[in-house]
DSSP file (Angstrom, degrees, kcal/mol; ACC not computed):
  #  RESIDUE AA STRUCTURE BP1 BP2  ACC     N-H-->O    O-->H-N    N-H-->O    O-->H-N    TCO  KAPPA ALPHA  PHI   PSI    X-CA   Y-CA   Z-CA
    1    1 A X              0   0    0      0, 0.0     2,-0.1     0, 0.0     0, 0.0   0.000 360.0 360.0 360.0 132.9  193.0  277.5  242.6
    2    2 A X     >  -     0   0    0      1,-0.1     4,-2.2     4,-0.0     5,-0.2  -0.353 360.0 -97.6 -89.6 175.7  191.6  276.9  246.0
    3    3 A X  H  > S+     0   0    0      1,-0.2     4,-2.3     2,-0.2     5,-0.2   0.849 122.1  54.7 -63.7 -35.8  190.0  279.5  248.3
    4    4 A X  H  > S+     0   0    0      2,-0.2     4,-2.2     1,-0.2    -1,-0.2   0.904 109.0  48.3 -65.1 -40.3  193.1  280.1  250.3
    5    5 A X  H  > S+     0   0    0      2,-0.2     4,-2.3     1,-0.2    -2,-0.2   0.923 111.5  49.7 -64.0 -44.5  195.1  280.9  247.1
    6    6 A X  H  X S+     0   0    0     -4,-2.2     4,-2.0     1,-0.2    -2,-0.2   0.903 111.4  48.8 -62.6 -41.3  192.4  283.3  245.9
    7    7 A X  H  X S+     0   0    0     -4,-2.3     4,-2.6     2,-0.2    -1,-0.2   0.894 108.7  53.7 -66.1 -39.4  192.3  285.1  249.2
    8    8 A X  H  X S+     0   0    0     -4,-2.2     4,-2.4     1,-0.2    -2,-0.2   0.929 108.9  48.6 -59.7 -45.9  196.1  285.4  249.2
    9    9 A X  H  X S+     0   0    0     -4,-2.3     4,-2.3     1,-0.2    38,-0.3   0.890 111.6  49.6 -63.5 -39.2  196.0  287.0  245.7
   10   10 A X  H  X S+     0   0    0     -4,-2.0     4,-2.5    37,-0.2    -1,-0.2   0.904 110.2  51.1 -64.9 -40.5  193.3  289.4  246.9
   11   11 A X  H  X S+     0   0    0     -4,-2.6     4,-2.0     2,-0.2    -2,-0.2   0.911 110.6  47.9 -63.9 -42.6  195.3  290.3  250.0
   12   12 A X  H  X S+     0   0    0     -4,-2.4     4,-2.3     1,-0.2    -1,-0.2   0.932 112.5  50.0 -62.3 -45.1  198.4  291.0  247.9
   13   13 A X  H  X S+     0   0    0     -4,-2.3     4,-2.7     1,-0.2    -2,-0.2   0.888 108.0  53.0 -60.4 -40.4  196.3  293.2  245.5
   14   14 A X  H  X S+     0   0    0     -4,-2.5     4,-2.6     2,-0.2    -1,-0.2   0.898 109.0  49.5 -62.2 -40.2  194.9  295.1  248.4
   15   15 A X  H  X S+     0   0    0     -4,-2.0     4,-2.3    55,-0.3    -2,-0.2   0.899 110.7  49.3 -67.8 -39.9  198.4  295.9  249.7
   16   16 A X  H  X S+     0   0    0     -4,-2.3     4,-2.6    54,-0.2    -2,-0.2   0.945 112.4  48.6 -61.8 -46.9  199.5  297.1  246.3
   17   17 A X  H  X S+     0   0    0     -4,-2.7     4,-3.1     1,-0.2     5,-0.2   0.912 109.7  52.4 -59.1 -43.9  196.4  299.3  246.0
   18   18 A X  H  X S+     0   0    0     -4,-2.6     4,-1.9     1,-0.2    -1,-0.2   0.923 112.3  44.5 -59.9 -45.3  197.0  300.7  249.5
   19   19 A X  H  X S+     0   0    0     -4,-2.3     4,-0.9     2,-0.2    -1,-0.2   0.894 114.8  49.4 -67.1 -39.3  200.5  301.7  248.7
   20   20 A X  H ><>S+     0   0    0     -4,-2.6     5,-1.9    -5,-0.2     3,-0.9   0.943 112.3  46.7 -64.6 -47.3  199.5  303.1  245.3
   21   21 A X  H ><5S+     0   0    0     -4,-3.1     3,-1.5     1,-0.3    -1,-0.2   0.820 103.1  63.1 -67.0 -30.4  196.7  305.2  246.8
   22   22 A X  H 3<5S+     0   0    0     -4,-1.9    -1,-0.3     1,-0.3    -2,-0.2   0.798 106.3  46.3 -62.3 -27.1  199.0  306.4  249.6
   23   23 A X  T <<5S-     0   0    0     -4,-0.9    -1,-0.3    -3,-0.9    -2,-0.2   0.403 114.9-121.4 -92.4   1.2  201.0  308.1  246.8
   24   24 A X  T < 5 +     0   0    0     -3,-1.5     2,-0.3     1,-0.2    -3,-0.2   0.854  62.6 148.0  59.7  37.3  197.8  309.4  245.2
   25   25 A X      < -     0   0    0     -5,-1.9    -1,-0.2     1,-0.0     2,-0.1  -0.760  43.4-133.0 -99.3 147.2  198.6  307.5  242.0
   26   26 A X     >  -     0   0    0     -2,-0.3     4,-2.2    -3,-0.1     5,-0.2  -0.426  32.7-103.8 -83.2 169.9  196.0  306.0  239.6
   27   27 A X  H  > S+     0   0    0      1,-0.2     4,-2.8     2,-0.2     5,-0.2   0.890 126.3  54.3 -60.9 -37.0  196.4  302.5  238.3
   28   28 A X  H  > S+     0   0    0      2,-0.2     4,-2.5     1,-0.2    -1,-0.2   0.889 105.9  52.0 -64.2 -39.0  197.5  304.1  235.0
   29   29 A X  H  > S+     0   0    0      2,-0.2     4,-2.2     1,-0.2    -2,-0.2   0.944 113.0  44.0 -60.8 -48.7  200.2  306.1  236.9
   30   30 A X  H  X S+     0   0    0     -4,-2.2     4,-2.1     1,-0.2    -2,-0.2   0.923 113.1  51.7 -63.4 -43.9  201.5  302.9  238.6
   31   31 A X  H  X>S+     0   0    0     -4,-2.8     5,-2.7     1,-0.2     4,-1.1   0.919 109.9  49.1 -59.5 -44.6  201.4  301.0  235.3
   32   32 A X  H  <5S+     0   0    0     -4,-2.5     3,-0.5     1,-0.2    -1,-0.2   0.920 111.6  48.4 -62.6 -43.9  203.3  303.6  233.4
   33   33 A X  H  <5S+     0   0    0     -4,-2.2    -1,-0.2     1,-0.2    -2,-0.2   0.837 117.3  42.5 -65.9 -31.6  206.0  303.7  236.1
   34   34 A X  H  <5S-     0   0    0     -4,-2.1    -1,-0.2    -5,-0.2    -2,-0.2   0.547 108.8-123.8 -88.3  -9.1  206.3  299.9  236.1
   35   35 A X  T  <5S+     0   0    0     -4,-1.1     2,-0.3    -3,-0.5    -3,-0.2   0.913  72.1 123.0  59.7  44.3  206.1  299.7  232.3
   36   36 A X  S   <S-     0   0    0     -5,-2.7    -1,-0.3    -6,-0.2     2,-0.2  -0.827  70.6 -91.0-124.3 166.0  203.1  297.4  232.6
   37   37 A X    >>  -     0   0    0     -2,-0.3     4,-1.8     1,-0.1     3,-0.5  -0.549  28.5-127.5 -80.8 145.7  199.6  297.8  231.2
   38   38 A X  H 3> S+     0   0    0      1,-0.2     4,-2.1     2,-0.2     5,-0.1   0.841 110.1  54.9 -62.5 -34.2  197.0  299.5  233.3
   39   39 A X  H 3> S+     0   0    0      2,-0.2     4,-2.1     1,-0.2    -1,-0.2   0.813 104.8  55.1 -69.8 -27.8  194.5  296.7  233.0
   40   40 A X  H <> S+     0   0    0     -3,-0.5     4,-2.2     2,-0.2    -2,-0.2   0.936 107.7  48.4 -66.4 -46.6  197.2  294.3  234.3
   41   41 A X  H  X S+     0   0    0     -4,-1.8     4,-2.7     1,-0.2    -2,-0.2   0.920 111.2  51.5 -59.5 -44.1  197.6  296.4  237.4
   42   42 A X  H  X S+     0   0    0     -4,-2.1     4,-1.7     1,-0.2    -1,-0.2   0.909 110.1  47.6 -60.0 -43.5  193.8  296.5  237.9
   43   43 A X  H  <>S+     0   0    0     -4,-2.1     5,-2.6     2,-0.2     6,-0.9   0.843 111.8  50.8 -69.9 -31.6  193.6  292.7  237.6
   44   44 A X  H ><5S+     0   0    0     -4,-2.2     3,-1.3     4,-0.2    -2,-0.2   0.932 109.8  50.0 -67.4 -45.5  196.5  292.3  240.1
   45   45 A X  H 3<5S+     0   0    0     -4,-2.7    -2,-0.2     1,-0.3    -1,-0.2   0.819 110.3  50.3 -64.0 -30.4  194.8  294.6  242.6
   46   46 A X  T 3<5S-     0   0    0     -4,-1.7    -1,-0.3    -5,-0.2    -2,-0.2   0.505 114.5-117.8 -84.1  -4.1  191.5  292.7  242.3
   47   47 A X  T < 5S+     0   0    0     -3,-1.3   -37,-0.2    -4,-0.3    -3,-0.2   0.717  80.5 122.8  75.9  21.0  193.3  289.4  242.9
   48   48 A X      < +     0   0    0     -5,-2.6     2,-0.4    -6,-0.2    -4,-0.2   0.590  62.6  57.9 -88.5 -12.3  192.3  288.1  239.5
   49   49 A X  S    S-     0   0    0     -6,-0.9     2,-1.4    -5,-0.1    -2,-0.1  -0.953  75.2-133.1-127.5 138.3  195.9  287.4  238.3
   50   50 A X        -     0   0    0     -2,-0.4    -6,-0.1    -3,-0.0    -2,-0.0  -0.714  39.3-146.5 -86.1  89.3  198.7  285.3  239.7
   51   51 A X        -     0   0    0     -2,-1.4     2,-0.1     1,-0.1    -2,-0.0  -0.265  11.9-115.5 -64.2 139.7  201.3  288.0  239.3
   52   52 A X     >  -     0   0    0      1,-0.1     4,-2.4     4,-0.0     5,-0.2  -0.350  20.1-117.9 -72.6 156.7  204.9  286.8  238.5
   53   53 A X  H  > S+     0   0    0      1,-0.2     4,-2.6     2,-0.2     5,-0.2   0.878 114.3  54.3 -61.6 -38.0  207.6  287.4  241.0
   54   54 A X  H  > S+     0   0    0      2,-0.2     4,-2.0     1,-0.2    -1,-0.2   0.906 111.0  44.3 -66.2 -40.5  209.5  289.6  238.6
   55   55 A X  H  > S+     0   0    0      2,-0.2     4,-2.6     1,-0.2    -1,-0.2   0.879 112.4  52.6 -70.4 -36.1  206.5  291.9  238.1
   56   56 A X  H  X S+     0   0    0     -4,-2.4     4,-2.5     2,-0.2    -2,-0.2   0.906 109.6  49.2 -64.1 -40.7  205.8  291.9  241.8
   57   57 A X  H  X S+     0   0    0     -4,-2.6     4,-2.3     2,-0.2    -2,-0.2   0.900 110.8  50.9 -63.1 -40.4  209.5  292.9  242.4
   58   58 A X  H  X S+     0   0    0     -4,-2.0     4,-2.3     2,-0.2    -2,-0.2   0.921 110.8  48.2 -62.4 -45.3  209.1  295.7  239.8
   59   59 A X  H  X S+     0   0    0     -4,-2.6     4,-2.5     1,-0.2    -2,-0.2   0.927 111.8  49.4 -62.1 -46.1  205.9  297.0  241.4
   60   60 A X  H  X>S+     0   0    0     -4,-2.5     5,-2.3     1,-0.2     4,-0.8   0.903 110.6  50.9 -60.6 -41.6  207.5  297.0  244.9
   61   61 A X  H ><5S+     0   0    0     -4,-2.3     3,-0.6     2,-0.2    -1,-0.2   0.924 111.7  46.3 -62.9 -44.8  210.5  298.8  243.5
   62   62 A X  H 3<5S+     0   0    0     -4,-2.3    -1,-0.2     1,-0.2    -2,-0.2   0.888 114.3  47.8 -65.8 -38.8  208.4  301.5  241.9
   63   63 A X  H 3<5S-     0   0    0     -4,-2.5    -1,-0.2    -5,-0.2    -2,-0.2   0.593 110.0-128.7 -76.1  -9.5  206.3  301.9  245.1
   64   64 A X  T <<5 +     0   0    0     -4,-0.8     2,-0.3    -3,-0.6    -3,-0.2   0.919  65.8 123.0  59.2  47.7  209.6  302.0  247.1
   65   65 A X  S   <S-     0   0    0     -5,-2.3    -1,-0.2    -6,-0.1    -2,-0.1  -0.928  70.5 -94.3-129.4 157.4  208.5  299.3  249.5
   66   66 A X    >   -     0   0    0     -2,-0.3     3,-1.7     1,-0.1     4,-0.4  -0.433  34.9-119.8 -65.6 145.2  210.2  296.1  250.4
   67   67 A X  G >  S+     0   0    0      1,-0.3     3,-1.6     2,-0.2     4,-0.2   0.873 115.0  59.4 -53.8 -38.2  208.9  293.1  248.5
   68   68 A X  G >  S+     0   0    0      1,-0.3     3,-1.3     2,-0.2    -1,-0.3   0.723  89.6  71.5 -65.5 -21.0  207.8  291.6  251.7
   69   69 A X  G <  S+     0   0    0     -3,-1.7    -1,-0.3     1,-0.3    -2,-0.2   0.679  92.2  58.9 -68.6 -15.6  205.5  294.6  252.4
   70   70 A X  G <  S+     0   0    0     -3,-1.6     2,-0.3    -4,-0.4   -55,-0.3   0.550  92.3  83.1 -89.8  -7.5  203.2  293.4  249.7
   71   71 A X  S <  S-     0   0    0     -3,-1.3   -63,-0.0    -4,-0.2   -59,-0.0  -0.752  87.3-107.7 -98.8 143.6  202.6  290.0  251.4
   72   72 A X    >   -     0   0    0     -2,-0.3     3,-1.7   -64,-0.2    -1,-0.1  -0.301  30.9-114.7 -62.8 153.0  200.0  289.5  254.1
   73   73 A X  T 3  S+     0   0    0      1,-0.3    -1,-0.1     2,-0.1    -2,-0.0   0.806 114.1  49.6 -61.4 -31.7  201.4  289.0  257.6
   74   74 A X  T 3         0   0    0      1,-0.2    -1,-0.3     0, 0.0    -2,-0.1   0.168 360.0 360.0 -96.8  19.6  200.1  285.4  257.8
   75   75 A X    <         0   0    0     -3,-1.7    -1,-0.2   -67,-0.0    -2,-0.1   0.496 360.0 360.0 -76.0 360.0  201.5  284.3  254.4
């Protein structure tokens, strides 16, 4: 993975975290609603994991945002 890819994953994770925190949810709250493990959500938010499209769609649906809202503007 190159530096641009790593930065993209961190940016997506930051957007997920921002939407989650706006709802005053913990990572565990989001994970439970998405039926994913809380450590998975944490690693996605830190940009450590290349999240699958299906899980990203699931996260966006639970957060009630468009899937595109999770991507950085310059992606």
